[in-house]
SEBA-226197 format. One record per atom (N, C-alpha, C, O): residue in three letters; z, x negated, y negated. Coordinates in steps of 0.05 Angstrom, whole numbers, padded with zeros to 5 digits, always signed. Example, Ala and Ser with C-alpha at 12.3 -4.5 7.8 and 13.67 -1.06 7.14 Angstrom:
BEGIN
ala+00156-00264+00114ala+00156-00246+00090ala+00156-00264+00066ala+00169-00285+00066ser+00142-00257+00045ser+00143-00273+00021ser+00157-00258-00001ser+00161-00268-00023
//
This chain:
BEGIN
met+02127-00904-01162met+02144-00894-01138met+02148-00916-01117met+02171-00921-01108leu+02129-00927-01109leu+02131-00944-01085leu+02145-00973-01092leu+02157-00988-01077tyr+02140-00978-01117tyr+02156-00996-01128tyr+02193-00994-01126tyr+02210-01012-01121thr+02196-00969-01131thr+02223-00962-01131thr+02235-00961-01101thr+02257-00968-01093leu+02217-00953-01090leu+02221-00951-01058leu+02231-00980-01044leu+02250-00984-01029val+02215-00997-01051val+02221-01023-01042val+02241-01039-01052val+02256-01052-01038asn+02242-01039-01085asn+02259-01053-01099asn+02284-01053-01100asn+02298-01072-01104ile+02292-01024-01095ile+02323-01015-01099ile+02337-01031-01075ile+02353-01049-01079pro+02331-01023-01052pro+02342-01037-01028pro+02338-01070-01024pro+02355-01084-01013tyr+02316-01080-01035tyr+02310-01108-01037tyr+02325-01117-01052tyr+02335-01139-01046ser+02331-01106-01074ser+02355-01121-01093ser+02381-01115-01088ser+02399-01124-01103ser+02386-01102-01068ser+02416-01097-01064ser+02423-01111-01038ser+02447-01108-01030leu+02407-01124-01023leu+02403-01136-01000leu+02423-01160-00994leu+02434-01166-00973ala+02426-01175-01022ala+02443-01199-01024ala+02471-01193-01024ala+02485-01213-01022ala+02483-01172-01026ala+02504-01158-01025ala+02518-01151-00996ala+02541-01145-00993val+02499-01154-00976val+02507-01146-00949val+02500-01169-00934val+02507-01171-00911met+02487-01190-00948met+02476-01217-00935met+02496-01238-00934met+02496-01255-00916thr+02513-01237-00953thr+02533-01255-00953thr+02557-01249-00975thr+02550-01236-00995glu+02587-01257-00973glu+02602-01255-00991glu+02604-01274-01011glu+02616-01269-01031asp+02594-01295-01007asp+02595-01319-01023asp+02576-01318-01052asp+02552-01316-01051pro+02590-01318-01075pro+02578-01315-01096pro+02558-01332-01104pro+02538-01324-01116lys+02561-01358-01097lys+02540-01380-01101lys+02511-01374-01084lys+02488-01378-01092gln+02519-01363-01059gln+02498-01358-01043gln+02479-01330-01054gln+02454-01330-01056arg+02495-01310-01060arg+02486-01285-01073arg+02468-01297-01098arg+02444-01293-01099asn+02479-01311-01117asn+02466-01321-01138asn+02440-01335-01131asn+02419-01326-01141leu+02440-01354-01114leu+02415-01364-01101leu+02394-01346-01091leu+02371-01350-01098ile+02403-01325-01074ile+02386-01306-01064ile+02372-01292-01089ile+02348-01289-01089gly+02388-01282-01111gly+02377-01266-01134gly+02356-01287-01150gly+02334-01279-01159thr+02364-01311-01152thr+02347-01327-01166thr+02322-01333-01148thr+02299-01334-01157ser+02326-01335-01122ser+02297-01340-01108ser+02279-01318-01108ser+02255-01321-01106arg+02292-01294-01110arg+02281-01271-01111arg+02263-01264-01135arg+02240-01254-01133ser+02276-01269-01157ser+02265-01273-01183ser+02243-01292-01192ser+02226-01287-01209val+02244-01314-01178val+02225-01337-01185val+02200-01327-01162val+02176-01325-01167gly+02209-01322-01141gly+02184-01305-01125gly+02167-01283-01139gly+02142-01281-01139met+02184-01269-01149met+02168-01242-01161met+02151-01255-01190met+02129-01246-01197asn+02163-01275-01204asn+02148-01285-01227asn+02124-01303-01216asn+02104-01304-01229ile+02126-01317-01195ile+02103-01328-01184ile+02079-01308-01175ile+02055-01310-01179gly+02094-01290-01161gly+02073-01265-01150gly+02059-01255-01173gly+02034-01251-01171met+02071-01249-01196met+02059-01238-01218met+02038-01255-01231met+02016-01246-01238ile+02045-01280-01234ile+02021-01298-01243ile+02002-01299-01226ile+01979-01299-01235ile+02005-01298-01202ile+01979-01298-01182ile+01961-01276-01183ile+01936-01277-01184val+01979-01251-01183val+01963-01227-01187val+01949-01219-01216val+01927-01209-01220asn+01969-01228-01236asn+01953-01229-01263asn+01931-01248-01266asn+01912-01241-01280ser+01930-01271-01255ser+01909-01285-01258ser+01884-01283-01239ser+01862-01295-01242cys+01891-01266-01219cys+01867-01262-01200cys+01854-01238-01203cys+01831-01237-01195ser+01867-01215-01214ser+01856-01189-01212ser+01832-01182-01224ser+01815-01170-01211ala+01828-01192-01254ala+01808-01188-01266ala+01781-01199-01252ala+01760-01186-01253gly+01784-01224-01240gly+01765-01236-01229gly+01753-01224-01201gly+01729-01221-01195leu+01773-01218-01189leu+01772-01199-01160leu+01760-01173-01164leu+01743-01164-01148ala+01768-01159-01188ala+01755-01136-01195ala+01725-01135-01203ala+01709-01118-01197leu+01722-01156-01218leu+01695-01161-01225leu+01675-01171-01200leu+01652-01163-01198his+01686-01187-01184his+01672-01194-01162his+01663-01170-01143his+01640-01168-01134phe+01682-01153-01137phe+01674-01129-01127phe+01659-01105-01133phe+01653-01087-01118ser+01655-01110-01161ser+01645-01090-01173ser+01610-01091-01170ser+01596-01073-01177gly+01601-01114-01158gly+01573-01113-01149gly+01560-01141-01166gly+01572-01150-01185glu+01539-01152-01156glu+01524-01171-01163glu+01510-01169-01191glu+01493-01151-01195gly+01517-01186-01209gly+01510-01184-01237gly+01523-01166-01253gly+01513-01161-01275ala+01545-01155-01247ala+01564-01139-01265ala+01579-01151-01285ala+01592-01171-01282glu+01575-01134-01310glu+01593-01146-01334glu+01617-01138-01333glu+01635-01152-01342met+01623-01112-01322met+01648-01096-01332met+01656-01092-01302met+01638-01090-01285ala+01680-01090-01296ala+01692-01084-01268ala+01689-01053-01269ala+01689-01040-01290thr+01687-01043-01247thr+01680-01015-01240thr+01708-01008-01221thr+01726-01024-01214gly+01705-00981-01216gly+01729-00969-01202gly+01727-00979-01172gly+01748-00981-01160his+01706-00985-01161his+01705-00997-01138his+01714-01023-01138his+01727-01030-01118gly+01709-01040-01157gly+01721-01063-01159gly+01750-01065-01161gly+01761-01082-01147tyr+01763-01047-01178tyr+01791-01046-01177tyr+01804-01035-01149tyr+01827-01042-01142met+01788-01018-01134met+01798-01008-01110met+01796-01026-01093met+01814-01026-01076met+01779-01040-01090met+01773-01066-01072met+01798-01087-01076met+01809-01097-01057thr+01805-01090-01097thr+01828-01110-01110thr+01855-01097-01099thr+01872-01110-01088ala+01856-01074-01104ala+01883-01061-01095ala+01884-01063-01064ala+01905-01071-01053ile+01861-01056-01048ile+01866-01058-01020ile+01870-01084-01008ile+01883-01086-00987ile+01857-01110-01023ile+01865-01133-01015ile+01894-01138-01021ile+01907-01145-01001tyr+01906-01135-01040tyr+01935-01137-01048tyr+01950-01120-01026tyr+01970-01130-01016ser+01942-01096-01018ser+01954-01081-01002ser+01959-01101-00974ser+01981-01109-00965ile+01937-01106-00965ile+01934-01119-00942ile+01954-01147-00941ile+01966-01153-00921ile+01955-01158-00960ile+01971-01181-00964ile+01998-01174-00963ile+02013-01187-00949ala+02008-01149-00981ala+02036-01141-00987ala+02051-01128-00959ala+02074-01135-00952val+02034-01110-00947val+02046-01099-00921val+02053-01117-00902val+02073-01110-00891pro+02041-01139-00895pro+02052-01156-00877pro+02078-01168-00887pro+02098-01168-00873leu+02079-01180-00914leu+02099-01194-00926leu+02124-01173-00926leu+02146-01183-00920phe+02123-01146-00931phe+02141-01131-00930phe+02159-01125-00905phe+02183-01120-00903leu+02135-01126-00885leu+02150-01126-00856leu+02166-01146-00847leu+02187-01144-00835ile+02153-01172-00854ile+02167-01195-00852ile+02197-01194-00861ile+02216-01201-00847val+02199-01184-00889val+02225-01186-00899val+02242-01162-00884val+02266-01165-00882phe+02232-01141-00874phe+02241-01117-00863phe+02258-01134-00834phe+02282-01136-00829phe+02236-01141-00823phe+02245-01151-00796phe+02263-01178-00788phe+02271-01185-00766thr+02265-01192-00816thr+02278-01214-00813thr+02301-01221-00827thr+02312-01242-00825ser+02309-01199-00845ser+02332-01193-00863ser+02355-01184-00846ser+02353-01164-00832lys+02374-01197-00848lys+02401-01190-00829lys+02423-01179-00849lys+02427-01190-00870glu+02436-01159-00841glu+02455-01149-00855glu+02484-01161-00841glu+02490-01154-00818val+02499-01178-00856val+02516-01190-00839val+02545-01179-00846val+02565-01178-00831ile+02543-01169-00876ile+02570-01153-00884ile+02567-01125-00880ile+02549-01113-00892met+02582-01111-00864met+02580-01085-00865met+02603-01072-00883met+02627-01075-00878pro+02593-01057-00907pro+02608-01046-00924pro+02623-01018-00914pro+02613-01002-00899glu+02648-01017-00926glu+02665-00997-00913glu+02660-00975-00932glu+02659-00974-00956tyr+02657-00955-00912tyr+02650-00925-00925tyr+02674-00905-00930tyr+02691-00904-00912glu+02677-00891-00951glu+02694-00869-00952glu+02679-00846-00936glu+02655-00847-00936ser+02691-00827-00924ser+02680-00803-00918ser+02691-00780-00934ser+02709-00765-00926arg+02679-00778-00955arg+02681-00760-00976arg+02657-00747-00983arg+02636-00759-00978lys+02655-00721-00995lys+02626-00708-01001lys+02627-00712-01026lys+02645-00704-01039leu+02606-00725-01035leu+02600-00725-01067leu+02583-00696-01077leu+02564-00684-01066asn+02595-00692-01099asn+02584-00669-01116asn+02562-00682-01134asn+02567-00700-01150pro+02535-00670-01131pro+02513-00685-01148pro+02519-00680-01175pro+02516-00699-01191ala+02528-00658-01185ala+02536-00655-01216ala+02557-00672-01226ala+02555-00681-01248glu+02581-00678-01208glu+02598-00700-01214glu+02587-00730-01215glu+02593-00747-01231thr+02571-00731-01196thr+02555-00764-01201thr+02542-00763-01219thr+02542-00784-01232leu+02526-00744-01230leu+02512-00746-01258leu+02525-00752-01280leu+02522-00771-01295ser+02545-00728-01282ser+02564-00731-01304ser+02579-00757-01307ser+02582-00765-01331gly+02588-00773-01287gly+02596-00802-01286gly+02577-00816-01294gly+02582-00833-01311met+02549-00814-01285met+02533-00837-01297met+02528-00833-01327met+02527-00853-01341val+02524-00808-01337val+02517-00802-01362val+02539-00814-01383val+02534-00824-01405lys+02564-00812-01371lys+02588-00820-01387lys+02592-00850-01386lys+02607-00859-01403asn+02581-00868-01370asn+02581-00896-01372asn+02563-00906-01384asn+02540-00907-01375lys+02575-00918-01413lys+02560-00929-01432lys+02542-00950-01428lys+02518-00950-01436tyr+02557-00972-01411tyr+02543-00992-01406tyr+02517-00981-01389tyr+02495-00986-01400leu+02517-00969-01367leu+02495-00954-01355leu+02476-00947-01373leu+02453-00954-01371met+02485-00932-01390met+02464-00916-01407met+02453-00938-01427met+02430-00938-01435thr+02469-00954-01433thr+02458-00977-01448thr+02430-00994-01435thr+02408-00998-01445ile+02442-01002-01411ile+02421-01013-01391ile+02397-00997-01385ile+02376-01009-01381phe+02398-00972-01383phe+02378-00957-01378phe+02358-00952-01406phe+02334-00950-01405leu+02372-00951-01426leu+02357-00950-01449leu+02337-00972-01458leu+02314-00969-01465val+02354-00997-01456val+02341-01025-01456val+02320-01020-01435val+02297-01016-01443ser+02325-01021-01411ser+02303-01021-01391ser+02279-00999-01394ser+02257-01007-01388thr+02280-00977-01403thr+02265-00957-01404thr+02244-00968-01432thr+02220-00965-01432thr+02258-00980-01454thr+02243-00988-01478thr+02229-01013-01467thr+02207-01016-01476gln+02238-01032-01448gln+02228-01056-01441gln+02202-01045-01425gln+02182-01057-01431met+02199-01024-01406met+02181-01016-01392met+02161-01003-01406met+02137-01008-01400val+02166-00987-01425val+02146-00977-01444val+02132-00993-01460val+02109-00987-01465ala+02143-01015-01471ala+02130-01036-01485ala+02115-01053-01467ala+02094-01062-01475phe+02123-01059-01443phe+02107-01070-01423phe+02082-01059-01415phe+02060-01071-01414met+02087-01036-01410met+02062-01017-01404met+02042-01014-01419met+02019-01016-01412gly+02055-01008-01449gly+02035-01007-01472gly+02023-01033-01474gly+01999-01031-01479arg+02034-01058-01471arg+02017-01084-01477arg+01993-01083-01458arg+01970-01085-01465ile+02001-01081-01431ile+01980-01077-01412ile+01961-01061-01420ile+01938-01069-01422ser+01967-01036-01426ser+01941-01016-01438ser+01927-01027-01461ser+01902-01029-01461ile+01943-01036-01485ile+01926-01047-01502ile+01908-01074-01497ile+01888-01080-01510thr+01918-01085-01478thr+01901-01113-01470thr+01877-01109-01454thr+01858-01124-01456thr+01877-01085-01437thr+01858-01072-01423thr+01841-01065-01442thr+01818-01074-01439tyr+01845-01048-01465tyr+01828-01037-01484tyr+01814-01058-01498tyr+01790-01056-01503tyr+01829-01077-01505tyr+01820-01099-01524tyr+01795-01111-01513tyr+01773-01114-01524val+01804-01120-01484val+01777-01131-01469val+01755-01122-01465val+01734-01135-01468ile+01757-01090-01455ile+01740-01077-01452ile+01715-01074-01477ile+01691-01081-01478tyr+01737-01059-01496tyr+01724-01049-01516tyr+01719-01068-01546tyr+01702-01064-01564cys+01738-01086-01542cys+01734-01108-01567cys+01712-01133-01562cys+01692-01139-01574leu+01722-01144-01540leu+01705-01163-01533leu+01677-01156-01523leu+01658-01171-01526leu+01675-01133-01511leu+01649-01119-01504leu+01641-01127-01479leu+01633-01110-01463his+01642-01151-01471his+01639-01161-01443his+01663-01169-01427his+01677-01189-01434phe+01667-01153-01403phe+01692-01160-01389phe+01690-01183-01375phe+01711-01193-01366ser+01665-01196-01369ser+01667-01222-01357ser+01668-01244-01376ser+01669-01267-01368ser+01668-01238-01403ser+01670-01258-01425ser+01699-01273-01422ser+01701-01297-01429cys+01720-01259-01413cys+01747-01269-01411cys+01750-01286-01385cys+01770-01301-01382leu+01734-01285-01370leu+01737-01299-01342leu+01727-01328-01341leu+01704-01335-01337lys+01743-01340-01345lys+01733-01376-01347lys+01748-01385-01325lys+01768-01372-01318pro+01741-01406-01312pro+01762-01417-01292pro+01782-01427-01311pro+01774-01434-01334pro+01811-01429-01302pro+01817-01427-01270pro+01827-01399-01264pro+01841-01395-01244met+01819-01376-01285met+01830-01349-01280met+01812-01335-01262met+01818-01313-01254tyr+01789-01347-01255tyr+01773-01331-01230tyr+01779-01340-01207tyr+01775-01364-01204cys+01789-01327-01189cys+01798-01330-01165cys+01793-01310-01144cys+01808-01293-01135ser+01763-01318-01137ser+01751-01302-01120ser+01740-01321-01093ser+01728-01310-01075
//
């Protein structure tokens, strides 16, 4: 839910920052590159941090380790979100029509839009596959490798 709360306005920000398609493309590309770099950092550091905060000599990450890792990421993320919030400027003011929208009419229009429904189904399938892969990987590491720490070898350990 929080991802949606942040990502929807963040992804639509380029449309009100500039009218130049090249600049909009550059903004979107920069956002995607930054997101991927962030994902690489989080994915490579999370297991090591969780194990580190699980206690001295822990072979498996505990709930406390995961909680402390989440708190560290929150401490880093909140100031970054605030920096984006306070430094981003909407240069282009969109023109609004003052008409009442009927929620049923809006929903009906969305369902009838075959391109939107295609993107929705592909995105949903992609997210289910992505989350399933994460779940299976976690299960494999914990229960098949038997020791959570056996997969933590430099440079993946970031504590």
